[in-house]
Each structure stands twice: as structure tokens, then as C-alpha cells.
C-alpha positions in Angstrom: 85.4 -117.9 -120.9 86.1 -120.1 -117.8 84.1 -119.5 -114.6 87.1 -118.1 -112.7 87.8 -115.6 -115.6 84.2 -114.3 -115.3 84.7 -113.8 -111.5 88.0 -112.0 -112.0 86.4 -109.8 -114.7 83.4 -109.1 -112.4 85.8 -108.3 -109.6 87.7 -105.9 -111.8 84.5 -104.2 -113.0 83.3 -103.9 -109.4 86.7 -102.4 -108.3 86.7 -100.0 -111.3 83.1 -98.9 -110.5 83.9 -98.5 -106.8 87.0 -96.5 -107.6 85.1 -94.2 -109.9 82.4 -93.8 -107.3 85.0 -92.9 -104.6 86.7 -90.5 -106.9 83.4 -88.7 -107.5 82.7 -88.6 -103.8 86.2 -87.3 -103.1 85.7 -84.6 -105.8 82.4 -83.6 -104.2 84.1 -83.5 -100.8 86.9 -81.3 -102.1 84.4 -79.0 -103.8 82.4 -78.8 -100.5 85.5 -78.0 -98.5 86.4 -75.2 -101.0 82.9 -73.8 -100.7 83.0 -73.8 -96.9 86.4 -72.1 -97.0 85.0 -69.4 -99.3 82.0 -68.9 -97.1 84.3 -68.6 -94.0 86.4 -66.0 -95.8 83.3 -64.0 -96.7 82.1 -64.4 -93.1 85.4 -63.1 -91.7 85.4 -60.2 -94.2 81.8 -59.3 -93.2 82.5 -59.4 -89.5 85.6 -57.2 -90.0 83.4 -54.7 -92.0 80.7 -54.7 -89.3 83.3 -54.2 -86.5 84.8 -51.3 -88.5 81.4 -49.7 -88.9 80.7 -50.1 -85.1 84.1 -48.5 -84.3 83.2 -45.6 -86.6 79.8 -45.2 -84.9 81.4 -45.2 -81.5 83.8 -42.5 -82.6 80.9 -40.4 -83.9 78.9 -40.8 -80.7 82.0 -39.7 -78.7 82.3 -36.6 -81.0 78.6 -35.8 -80.6 78.8 -36.2 -76.8 81.9 -33.9 -76.6 80.1 -31.4 -78.9 77.0 -31.4 -76.7 79.1 -31.0 -73.5 80.9 -28.0 -75.0 77.8 -26.4 -76.5 75.1 -27.6 -74.2 
């Protein structure tokens, strides 16, 4: 094998290895983004649930205050 053929083969091996490495990193990045999206959806759902519970508590407090005013 001539010296230039070895260099071309080495370049091809390097490019192939680099492309494989970049594909793995892109997959990792894609997976990380999907995980973050899932966590954000869970966060939003949790906040909505908490806000709903707070609204229910406010309504209950108003009912208790009205009851106390009428019966106090």
C-alpha cells in the first residue's frame, strides 16, 4: 500500500469515527431534550394541580367565613 493510500485510509477512518462520535452526541442531545420536555410537562401539570387546589381552598375559606358571619 502506498503512503498516500495509507493517509487516505487513515483520513477515512478518522472521519468515520468522528461521524459516529457526533451521531452518538446528537442522540444524547436529542434524548436530553426529550427528557427536559417531559419534565417541563410534568412541572406544568403539577403547577396547574397546585393552583387548582389553592382555588379550592380559597373557595372553602370564603364559605367558612360566610358561615361564621351568618351564624356567629
